[in-house]
MOPAC internal coordinates of N, CA, C and O (Angstrom, degrees):
PM7 1SCF
backbone

  N    0.0000 0     0.00 0     0.00 0    0    0    0
  C    1.4485 1     0.00 0     0.00 0    1    0    0
  C    1.5267 1   108.30 1     0.00 0    2    1    0
  O    1.2310 1   120.71 1   -49.06 1    3    2    1
  N    1.3000 1   116.26 1   130.94 1    3    2    1
  C    1.4558 1   122.22 1  -177.61 1    5    3    2
  C    1.5303 1   109.12 1  -108.99 1    6    5    3
  O    1.2310 1   120.40 1   -55.93 1    7    6    5
  N    1.3247 1   116.84 1   124.07 1    7    6    5
  C    1.4574 1   121.19 1  -178.12 1    9    7    6
  C    1.5231 1   109.25 1  -118.11 1   10    9    7
  O    1.2310 1   121.14 1   -45.33 1   11   10    9
  N    1.3169 1   115.42 1   134.67 1   11   10    9
  C    1.4606 1   119.89 1   178.33 1   13   11   10
  C    1.5247 1   110.22 1   -75.77 1   14   13   11
  O    1.2310 1   120.79 1   -11.92 1   15   14   13
  N    1.3116 1   116.10 1   168.08 1   15   14   13
  C    1.4596 1   121.27 1   177.84 1   17   15   14
  C    1.5106 1   112.03 1   -63.16 1   18   17   15
  O    1.2310 1   120.59 1   142.32 1   19   18   17
  N    1.3347 1   116.47 1   -37.68 1   19   18   17
  C    1.4619 1   120.51 1   178.66 1   21   19   18
  C    1.5181 1   111.30 1   -66.39 1   22   21   19
  O    1.2310 1   120.48 1   138.61 1   23   22   21
  N    1.3201 1   116.69 1   -41.39 1   23   22   21
  C    1.4591 1   120.70 1   178.97 1   25   23   22
  C    1.5241 1   111.42 1   -63.29 1   26   25   23
  O    1.2310 1   120.75 1   139.41 1   27   26   25
  N    1.3279 1   116.17 1   -40.59 1   27   26   25
  C    1.4519 1   120.53 1   178.15 1   29   27   26
  C    1.5318 1   110.92 1   -65.54 1   30   29   27
  O    1.2310 1   120.15 1   139.49 1   31   30   29
  N    1.3177 1   117.32 1   -40.51 1   31   30   29
  C    1.4574 1   121.46 1   178.23 1   33   31   30
  C    1.5314 1   110.92 1   -63.52 1   34   33   31
  O    1.2310 1   120.28 1   137.41 1   35   34   33
  N    1.3160 1   117.07 1   -42.59 1   35   34   33
  C    1.4690 1   120.89 1   178.66 1   37   35   34
  C    1.5198 1   110.10 1   -64.63 1   38   37   35
  O    1.2310 1   120.26 1   138.73 1   39   38   37
  N    1.3319 1   117.11 1   -41.27 1   39   38   37
  C    1.4579 1   121.09 1   178.04 1   41   39   38
  C    1.5248 1   110.92 1   -60.76 1   42   41   39
  O    1.2310 1   120.07 1   137.77 1   43   42   41
  N    1.3171 1   117.48 1   -42.23 1   43   42   41
  C    1.4655 1   121.63 1   179.46 1   45   43   42
  C    1.5285 1   110.95 1   -66.05 1   46   45   43
  O    1.2310 1   120.45 1   135.37 1   47   46   45
  N    1.3382 1   116.74 1   -44.63 1   47   46   45
  C    1.4712 1   120.50 1  -179.78 1   49   47   46
  C    1.5275 1   110.48 1   -63.58 1   50   49   47
  O    1.2310 1   120.28 1   133.87 1   51   50   49
  N    1.3309 1   117.06 1   -46.13 1   51   50   49
  C    1.4657 1   120.57 1   178.72 1   53   51   50
  C    1.5274 1   109.99 1   -61.86 1   54   53   51
  O    1.2310 1   120.31 1   138.07 1   55   54   53
  N    1.3349 1   117.01 1   -41.93 1   55   54   53
  C    1.4584 1   120.60 1   179.72 1   57   55   54
  C    1.5084 1   113.05 1   -62.65 1   58   57   55
  O    1.2310 1   120.22 1   135.75 1   59   58   57
  N    1.3335 1   117.19 1   -44.25 1   59   58   57
  C    1.4661 1   120.38 1  -179.90 1   61   59   58
  C    1.5233 1   110.80 1   -66.07 1   62   61   59
  O    1.2310 1   120.14 1   134.97 1   63   62   61
  N    1.3263 1   117.34 1   -45.03 1   63   62   61
  C    1.4726 1   120.56 1  -179.51 1   65   63   62
  C    1.5259 1   110.52 1   -64.03 1   66   65   63
  O    1.2310 1   120.48 1   133.93 1   67   66   65
  N    1.3310 1   116.68 1   -46.07 1   67   66   65
  C    1.4681 1   120.03 1  -178.82 1   69   67   66
  C    1.5221 1   111.50 1   -66.06 1   70   69   67
  O    1.2310 1   120.06 1   138.74 1   71   70   69
  N    1.3207 1   117.50 1   -41.26 1   71   70   69
  C    1.4637 1   120.38 1   178.10 1   73   71   70
  C    1.5144 1   111.95 1   -63.84 1   74   73   71
  O    1.2310 1   120.73 1   138.75 1   75   74   73
  N    1.3318 1   116.22 1   -41.25 1   75   74   73
  C    1.4632 1   120.53 1   178.70 1   77   75   74
  C    1.5312 1   110.58 1   -65.12 1   78   77   75
  O    1.2310 1   120.51 1   133.67 1   79   78   77
  N    1.3397 1   116.63 1   -46.33 1   79   78   77
  C    1.4670 1   120.05 1   179.47 1   81   79   78
  C    1.5180 1   111.34 1   -61.21 1   82   81   79
  O    1.2310 1   120.59 1   136.21 1   83   82   81
  N    1.3320 1   116.47 1   -43.79 1   83   82   81
  C    1.4658 1   119.82 1   179.66 1   85   83   82
  C    1.5199 1   110.34 1   -63.69 1   86   85   83
  O    1.2310 1   120.02 1   141.83 1   87   86   85
  N    1.3373 1   117.57 1   -38.17 1   87   86   85
  C    1.4582 1   120.96 1   177.05 1   89   87   86
  C    1.5194 1   112.37 1   -64.60 1   90   89   87
  O    1.2310 1   120.14 1   147.48 1   91   90   89
  N    1.3233 1   117.34 1   -32.52 1   91   90   89
  C    1.4630 1   120.96 1   177.27 1   93   91   90
  C    1.5299 1   111.24 1   -73.98 1   94   93   91
  O    1.2310 1   120.48 1   142.27 1   95   94   93
  N    1.3224 1   116.68 1   -37.73 1   95   94   93
  C    1.4611 1   120.83 1  -177.97 1   97   95   94
  C    1.5228 1   110.67 1   -73.91 1   98   97   95
  O    1.2310 1   120.41 1   133.96 1   99   98   97
  N    1.3377 1   116.83 1   -46.04 1   99   98   97
  C    1.4594 1   121.59 1   177.56 1  101   99   98
  C    1.5204 1   105.89 1   -92.71 1  102  101   99
  O    1.2310 1   120.99 1   -89.00 1  103  102  101
  N    1.3058 1   115.71 1    91.00 1  103  102  101
  C    1.4608 1   122.87 1  -171.76 1  105  103  102
  C    1.5235 1   111.81 1   -60.52 1  106  105  103
  O    1.2310 1   120.84 1   -39.71 1  107  106  105
  N    1.3215 1   116.00 1   140.29 1  107  106  105
  C    1.4494 1   121.21 1   174.33 1  109  107  106
  C    1.5090 1   114.66 1    88.09 1  110  109  107
  O    1.2310 1   119.38 1  -162.38 1  111  110  109
  N    1.3305 1   118.80 1    17.62 1  111  110  109
  C    1.4616 1   120.82 1  -178.17 1  113  111  110
  C    1.5178 1   109.83 1  -126.14 1  114  113  111
  O    1.2310 1   119.94 1  -116.72 1  115  114  113
  N    1.3047 1   117.72 1    63.28 1  115  114  113
  C    1.4500 1   121.39 1   177.59 1  117  115  114
  C    1.5159 1   110.62 1   -89.22 1  118  117  115
  O    1.2310 1   120.10 1   -53.70 1  119  118  117
  N    1.3191 1   117.41 1   126.30 1  119  118  117
  C    1.4552 1   122.34 1  -179.32 1  121  119  118
  C    1.5202 1   111.89 1  -117.19 1  122  121  119
  O    1.2310 1   119.15 1  -174.01 1  123  122  121
  N    1.3224 1   119.23 1     5.99 1  123  122  121
  C    1.4499 1   121.16 1  -177.22 1  125  123  122
  C    1.5297 1   110.99 1    81.76 1  126  125  123
  O    1.2310 1   120.45 1    -2.49 1  127  126  125
  N    1.3303 1   116.74 1   177.51 1  127  126  125
  C    1.4646 1   121.24 1  -175.77 1  129  127  126
  C    1.5251 1   111.12 1   -64.13 1  130  129  127
  O    1.2310 1   120.01 1   132.10 1  131  130  129
  N    1.3321 1   117.59 1   -47.90 1  131  130  129
  C    1.4655 1   120.42 1  -178.87 1  133  131  130
  C    1.5245 1   110.93 1   -65.47 1  134  133  131
  O    1.2310 1   120.30 1   138.13 1  135  134  133
  N    1.3211 1   117.03 1   -41.87 1  135  134  133
  C    1.4610 1   120.66 1   177.46 1  137  135  134
  C    1.5175 1   112.04 1   -64.05 1  138  137  135
  O    1.2310 1   120.57 1   138.36 1  139  138  137
  N    1.3457 1   116.52 1   -41.64 1  139  138  137
  C    1.4626 1   120.18 1   176.84 1  141  139  138
  C    1.5252 1   111.19 1   -62.80 1  142  141  139
  O    1.2310 1   120.58 1   141.85 1  143  142  141
  N    1.3310 1   116.50 1   -38.15 1  143  142  141
  C    1.4612 1   120.75 1   177.75 1  145  143  142
  C    1.5236 1   110.41 1   -61.97 1  146  145  143
  O    1.2310 1   120.62 1   132.29 1  147  146  145
  N    1.3223 1   116.41 1   -47.71 1  147  146  145
  C    1.4646 1   120.08 1  -178.99 1  149  147  146
  C    1.5214 1   111.00 1   -65.02 1  150  149  147
  O    1.2310 1   120.52 1   134.88 1  151  150  149
  N    1.3420 1   116.62 1   -45.12 1  151  150  149
  C    1.4689 1   120.64 1   178.08 1  153  151  150
  C    1.5266 1   110.24 1   -60.50 1  154  153  151
  O    1.2310 1   120.17 1   138.22 1  155  154  153
  N    1.3333 1   117.29 1   -41.78 1  155  154  153
  C    1.4631 1   121.17 1  -179.36 1  157  155  154
  C    1.5173 1   113.03 1   -67.08 1  158  157  155
  O    1.2310 1   119.91 1   138.62 1  159  158  157
  N    1.3338 1   117.78 1   -41.38 1  159  158  157
  C    1.4658 1   120.82 1  -179.34 1  161  159  158
  C    1.5288 1   109.94 1   -69.29 1  162  161  159
  O    1.2310 1   120.16 1   134.70 1  163  162  161
  N    1.3290 1   117.30 1   -45.30 1  163  162  161
  C    1.4645 1   119.79 1   176.67 1  165  163  162
  C    1.5285 1   109.85 1   -64.17 1  166  165  163
  O    1.2310 1   120.65 1   141.41 1  167  166  165
  N    1.3276 1   116.36 1   -38.59 1  167  166  165
  C    1.4588 1   120.63 1   176.40 1  169  167  166
  C    1.5190 1   112.74 1   -62.58 1  170  169  167
  O    1.2310 1   120.39 1   146.46 1  171  170  169
  N    1.3372 1   116.86 1   -33.54 1  171  170  169
  C    1.4655 1   120.23 1   176.87 1  173  171  170
  C    1.5263 1   110.66 1   -63.22 1  174  173  171
  O    1.2310 1   120.61 1   138.66 1  175  174  173
  N    1.3271 1   116.43 1   -41.34 1  175  174  173
  C    1.4630 1   119.39 1   177.19 1  177  175  174
  C    1.5181 1   111.38 1   -66.79 1  178  177  175
  O    1.2310 1   120.37 1   139.12 1  179  178  177
  N    1.3351 1   116.90 1   -40.88 1  179  178  177
  C    1.4604 1   120.57 1   178.88 1  181  179  178
  C    1.5269 1   110.57 1   -65.26 1  182  181  179
  O    1.2310 1   120.42 1   133.68 1  183  182  181
  N    1.3365 1   116.80 1   -46.32 1  183  182  181
  C    1.4569 1   120.76 1  -179.92 1  185  183  182
  C    1.5232 1   112.96 1   -63.88 1  186  185  183
  O    1.2310 1   120.60 1   140.66 1  187  186  185
  N    1.3235 1   116.46 1   -39.34 1  187  186  185
  C    1.4658 1   120.69 1   178.96 1  189  187  186
  C    1.5181 1   110.92 1   -66.98 1  190  189  187
  O    1.2310 1   120.29 1   148.27 1  191  190  189
  N    1.3176 1   117.05 1   -31.73 1  191  190  189
  C    1.4600 1   120.82 1   179.03 1  193  191  190
  C    1.5287 1   111.45 1   -81.95 1  194  193  191
  O    1.2310 1   120.08 1   136.98 1  195  194  193
  N    1.3480 1   117.45 1   -43.02 1  195  194  193
  C    1.4516 1   121.84 1  -170.43 1  197  195  194
  C    1.5326 1   113.86 1   -78.75 1  198  197  195
  O    1.2310 1   120.07 1   133.25 1  199  198  197
  N    1.3231 1   117.47 1   -46.75 1  199  198  197
  C    1.4626 1   119.94 1  -172.09 1  201  199  198
  C    1.5320 1   114.25 1   -61.98 1  202  201  199
  O    1.2310 1   118.70 1   136.14 1  203  202  201
  N    1.3408 1   120.08 1   -43.86 1  203  202  201
  C    1.4740 1   117.77 1   176.80 1  205  203  202
  C    1.5293 1   112.90 1   -62.60 1  206  205  203
  O    1.2310 1   119.91 1   147.76 1  207  206  205
  N    1.3216 1   117.79 1   -32.24 1  207  206  205
  C    1.4572 1   120.44 1   178.01 1  209  207  206
  C    1.5290 1   112.06 1   -68.38 1  210  209  207
  O    1.2310 1   120.81 1   155.25 1  211  210  209
  N    1.3316 1   116.06 1   -24.75 1  211  210  209
  C    1.4594 1   120.46 1   176.27 1  213  211  210
  C    1.5251 1   111.97 1   -90.28 1  214  213  211
  O    1.2310 1   120.15 1   178.57 1  215  214  213
  N    1.3266 1   117.32 1    -1.43 1  215  214  213
  C    1.4508 1   122.04 1  -179.69 1  217  215  214
  C    1.5168 1   113.92 1    79.49 1  218  217  215
  O    1.2310 1   119.94 1  -159.47 1  219  218  217
  N    1.3409 1   117.72 1    20.53 1  219  218  217
  C    1.4613 1   121.67 1  -178.91 1  221  219  218
  C    1.5230 1   110.35 1  -104.00 1  222  221  219
  O    1.2310 1   121.05 1   -48.31 1  223  222  221
  N    1.3207 1   115.59 1   131.69 1  223  222  221
  C    1.4601 1   122.48 1   175.22 1  225  223  222
  C    1.5321 1   106.46 1  -127.82 1  226  225  223
  O    1.2310 1   120.87 1   -71.36 1  227  226  225
  N    1.3340 1   115.94 1   108.64 1  227  226  225
  C    1.4574 1   120.77 1  -167.80 1  229  227  226
  C    1.5133 1   114.50 1  -105.91 1  230  229  227
  O    1.2310 1   119.20 1  -151.52 1  231  230  229
  N    1.2934 1   119.12 1    28.48 1  231  230  229
  C    1.4495 1   120.38 1   176.99 1  233  231  230
  C    1.5134 1   112.10 1   126.86 1  234  233  231
  O    1.2310 1   121.50 1    -7.77 1  235  234  233
  N    1.3205 1   114.74 1   172.23 1  235  234  233
  C    1.4610 1   120.85 1  -179.22 1  237  235  234
  C    1.5216 1   109.17 1  -128.08 1  238  237  235
  O    1.2310 1   120.76 1   -15.65 1  239  238  237
  N    1.3021 1   116.14 1   164.35 1  239  238  237
  C    1.4516 1   121.64 1   176.88 1  241  239  238
  C    1.5139 1   112.29 1    73.31 1  242  241  239
  O    1.2310 1   121.19 1    26.01 1  243  242  241
  N    1.3130 1   115.34 1  -153.99 1  243  242  241
  C    1.4599 1   121.01 1  -176.30 1  245  243  242
  C    1.5281 1   110.93 1   -66.88 1  246  245  243
  O    1.2310 1   120.04 1   144.33 1  247  246  245
  N    1.3306 1   117.53 1   -35.67 1  247  246  245
  C    1.4641 1   121.26 1   177.58 1  249  247  246
  C    1.5181 1   110.55 1   -62.42 1  250  249  247
  O    1.2310 1   120.31 1   133.00 1  251  250  249
  N    1.3107 1   117.01 1   -47.00 1  251  250  249
  C    1.4636 1   121.31 1   178.31 1  253  251  250
  C    1.5127 1   112.09 1   -62.54 1  254  253  251
  O    1.2310 1   120.52 1   141.37 1  255  254  253
  N    1.3415 1   116.61 1   -38.63 1  255  254  253
  C    1.4617 1   120.64 1   178.45 1  257  255  254
  C    1.5293 1   110.69 1   -64.02 1  258  257  255
  O    1.2310 1   120.16 1   138.30 1  259  258  257
  N    1.3275 1   117.30 1   -41.70 1  259  258  257
  C    1.4710 1   120.92 1   179.49 1  261  259  258
  C    1.5247 1   110.59 1   -67.18 1  262  261  259
  O    1.2310 1   119.87 1   138.24 1  263  262  261
  N    1.3222 1   117.85 1   -41.76 1  263  262  261
  C    1.4682 1   120.91 1   179.68 1  265  263  262
  C    1.5219 1   110.27 1   -65.05 1  266  265  263
  O    1.2310 1   119.99 1   132.88 1  267  266  265
  N    1.3429 1   117.63 1   -47.12 1  267  266  265
  C    1.4614 1   121.13 1   178.56 1  269  267  266
  C    1.5229 1   111.07 1   -60.23 1  270  269  267
  O    1.2310 1   120.54 1   134.66 1  271  270  269
  N    1.3225 1   116.57 1   -45.34 1  271  270  269
  C    1.4644 1   120.39 1  -179.38 1  273  271  270
  C    1.5207 1   111.09 1   -65.97 1  274  273  271
  O    1.2310 1   119.86 1   143.11 1  275  274  273
  N    1.3228 1   117.88 1   -36.89 1  275  274  273
  C    1.4581 1   120.80 1   178.94 1  277  275  274
  C    1.5262 1   111.07 1   -66.35 1  278  277  275
  O    1.2310 1   120.15 1   135.60 1  279  278  277
  N    1.3221 1   117.32 1   -44.40 1  279  278  277
  C    1.4660 1   120.48 1   177.91 1  281  279  278
  C    1.5293 1   109.86 1   -62.00 1  282  281  279
  O    1.2310 1   120.38 1   135.89 1  283  282  281
  N    1.3230 1   116.89 1   -44.11 1  283  282  281
  C    1.4581 1   120.03 1   177.52 1  285  283  282
  C    1.5158 1   112.53 1   -63.41 1  286  285  283
  O    1.2310 1   120.25 1   140.86 1  287  286  285
  N    1.3369 1   117.13 1   -39.14 1  287  286  285
  C    1.4630 1   121.02 1   178.91 1  289  287  286
  C    1.5236 1   111.26 1   -67.44 1  290  289  287
  O    1.2310 1   120.10 1   143.92 1  291  290  289
  N    1.3340 1   117.41 1   -36.08 1  291  290  289
  C    1.4684 1   120.52 1   176.44 1  293  291  290
  C    1.5230 1   109.66 1   -63.44 1  294  293  291
  O    1.2310 1   120.51 1   135.43 1  295  294  293
  N    1.3246 1   116.64 1   -44.57 1  295  294  293
  C    1.4645 1   120.27 1   177.64 1  297  295  294
  C    1.5246 1   109.87 1   -59.95 1  298  297  295
  O    1.2310 1   120.34 1   135.15 1  299  298  297
  N    1.3237 1   116.96 1   -44.85 1  299  298  297
  C    1.4611 1   121.33 1   179.73 1  301  299  298
  C    1.5256 1   111.34 1   -62.13 1  302  301  299
  O    1.2310 1   119.84 1   136.05 1  303  302  301
  N    1.3255 1   117.92 1   -43.95 1  303  302  301
  C    1.4619 1   120.99 1   179.75 1  305  303  302
  C    1.5222 1   111.69 1   -64.95 1  306  305  303
  O    1.2310 1   120.08 1   142.29 1  307  306  305
  N    1.3229 1   117.46 1   -37.71 1  307  306  305
  C    1.4617 1   119.88 1   177.59 1  309  307  306
  C    1.5225 1   111.40 1   -67.31 1  310  309  307
  O    1.2310 1   120.06 1   142.64 1  311  310  309
  N    1.3358 1   117.50 1   -37.36 1  311  310  309
  C    1.4633 1   120.96 1   176.14 1  313  311  310
  C    1.5274 1   109.78 1   -65.98 1  314  313  311
  O    1.2310 1   120.25 1   137.20 1  315  314  313
  N    1.3312 1   117.14 1   -42.80 1  315  314  313
  C    1.4691 1   120.58 1   177.54 1  317  315  314
  C    1.5238 1   110.03 1   -60.79 1  318  317  315
  O    1.2310 1   120.26 1   138.83 1  319  318  317
  N    1.3185 1   117.11 1   -41.17 1  319  318  317
  C    1.4656 1   120.99 1   179.50 1  321  319  318
  C    1.5256 1   110.61 1   -64.78 1  322  321  319
  O    1.2310 1   120.11 1   140.82 1  323  322  321
  N    1.3303 1   117.40 1   -39.18 1  323  322  321
  C    1.4638 1   120.14 1   177.98 1  325  323  322
  C    1.5205 1   111.15 1   -65.06 1  326  325  323
  O    1.2310 1   120.31 1   138.69 1  327  326  325
  N    1.3301 1   117.00 1   -41.31 1  327  326  325
  C    1.4615 1   121.24 1  -178.94 1  329  327  326
  C    1.5257 1   110.53 1   -67.86 1  330  329  327
  O    1.2310 1   120.31 1   137.00 1  331  330  329
  N    1.3173 1   117.02 1   -43.00 1  331  330  329
  C    1.4645 1   121.28 1  -178.50 1  333  331  330
  C    1.5190 1   112.54 1   -75.19 1  334  333  331
  O    1.2310 1   119.79 1   166.45 1  335  334  333
  N    1.3209 1   118.01 1   -13.55 1  335  334  333
  C    1.4546 1   120.61 1   177.09 1  337  335  334
  C    1.5068 1   114.90 1    88.91 1  338  337  335
  O    1.2310 1   119.42 1  -175.94 1  339  338  337
  N    1.3200 1   118.71 1     4.06 1  339  338  337
  C    1.4616 1   121.04 1   177.75 1  341  339  338
  C    1.5071 1   110.11 1   -77.43 1  342  341  339
  O    1.2310 1   121.04 1   -25.77 1  343  342  341
  N    1.2947 1   115.62 1   154.23 1  343  342  341
  C    1.4575 1   119.85 1   179.45 1  345  343  342
  C    1.5064 1   110.47 1  -153.12 1  346  345  343
  O    1.2310 1   120.31 1     4.62 1  347  346  345
  N    1.3158 1   117.01 1  -175.38 1  347  346  345
  C    1.4554 1   120.48 1  -178.74 1  349  347  346
  C    1.5217 1   113.41 1   -60.26 1  350  349  347
  O    1.2310 1   119.89 1   151.34 1  351  350  349
  N    1.3298 1   117.82 1   -28.66 1  351  350  349
  C    1.4571 1   119.80 1  -178.68 1  353  351  350
  C    1.5271 1   112.27 1   -91.94 1  354  353  351
  O    1.2310 1   119.45 1  -171.58 1  355  354  353
  N    1.3281 1   118.65 1     8.42 1  355  354  353
  C    1.4609 1   122.56 1   177.22 1  357  355  354
  C    1.5145 1   108.96 1  -125.19 1  358  357  355
  O    1.2310 1   120.00 1  -104.68 1  359  358  357
  N    1.2850 1   117.61 1    75.32 1  359  358  357
  C    1.4544 1   119.77 1   178.55 1  361  359  358
  C    1.5008 1   111.73 1   106.81 1  362  361  359
  O    1.2310 1   120.80 1    42.55 1  363  362  361
  N    1.3269 1   116.08 1  -137.45 1  363  362  361
  C    1.4474 1   122.77 1  -170.07 1  365  363  362
  C    1.5031 1   115.30 1   -63.14 1  366  365  363
  O    1.2310 1   120.00 1   124.62 1  367  366  365
  N    1.3086 1   117.60 1   -55.38 1  367  366  365
  C    1.4499 1   120.32 1  -178.13 1  369  367  366
  C    1.5086 1   111.60 1    92.93 1  370  369  367
  O    1.2310 1   120.80 1   -20.11 1  371  370  369
  N    1.3023 1   116.08 1   159.89 1  371  370  369
  C    1.4503 1   122.31 1  -178.84 1  373  371  370
  C    1.5144 1   109.45 1   -75.23 1  374  373  371
  O    1.2310 1   120.25 1   -55.31 1  375  374  373
  N    1.3096 1   117.13 1   124.69 1  375  374  373
  C    1.4551 1   124.40 1  -179.91 1  377  375  374
  C    1.5298 1   112.32 1    57.16 1  378  377  375
  O    1.2310 1   120.93 1  -148.02 1  379  378  377
  N    1.3332 1   115.83 1    31.98 1  379  378  377
  C    1.4547 1   120.12 1   176.43 1  381  379  378
  C    1.5134 1   114.99 1    81.91 1  382  381  379
  O    1.2310 1   119.52 1  -176.44 1  383  382  381
  N    1.3338 1   118.52 1     3.56 1  383  382  381
  C    1.4582 1   121.89 1  -179.65 1  385  383  382
  C    1.5232 1   109.53 1   -71.60 1  386  385  383
  O    1.2310 1   120.38 1   -49.49 1  387  386  385
  N    1.2967 1   116.88 1   130.51 1  387  386  385
  C    1.4563 1   122.15 1   176.36 1  389  387  386
  C    1.5195 1   108.84 1  -131.69 1  390  389  387
  O    1.2310 1   121.16 1   -39.68 1  391  390  389
  N    1.2946 1   115.40 1   140.32 1  391  390  389
  C    1.4560 1   120.39 1   177.42 1  393  391  390
  C    1.5224 1   109.17 1   -77.16 1  394  393  391
  O    1.2310 1   119.48 1   -45.09 1  395  394  393
  N    1.2849 1   118.59 1   134.91 1  395  394  393
  C    1.4562 1   122.18 1  -173.74 1  397  395  394
  C    1.5194 1   112.73 1   -95.79 1  398  397  395
  O    1.2310 1   118.23 1   169.79 1  399  398  397
  N    1.3368 1   120.98 1   -10.21 1  399  398  397
  C    1.4570 1   121.84 1  -179.29 1  401  399  398
  C    1.4732 1   111.16 1  -136.23 1  402  401  399
  O    1.2310 1   120.10 1   180.00 1  403  402  401

């Protein structure tokens, strides 16, 4: 597969934005710029694969790419949290939810 410089730049920008957004939504999962980039790019592949299978079409162009990648990155972060054993009562929590007792 041959990718142009512009395509690679767009992929990086979408990955960073999606990784950052997913990190904000899934509270307590900061991986830094490089980690957000990787989470966002992998999330883009997950979102592109998963959403059409669920019958969801969330936009076109760069906006659609960011939304798809963000949804995929959120799924990836939640899977990582399940594997690592973290949960709402261990730190940040999903969407800021914290257990009080």
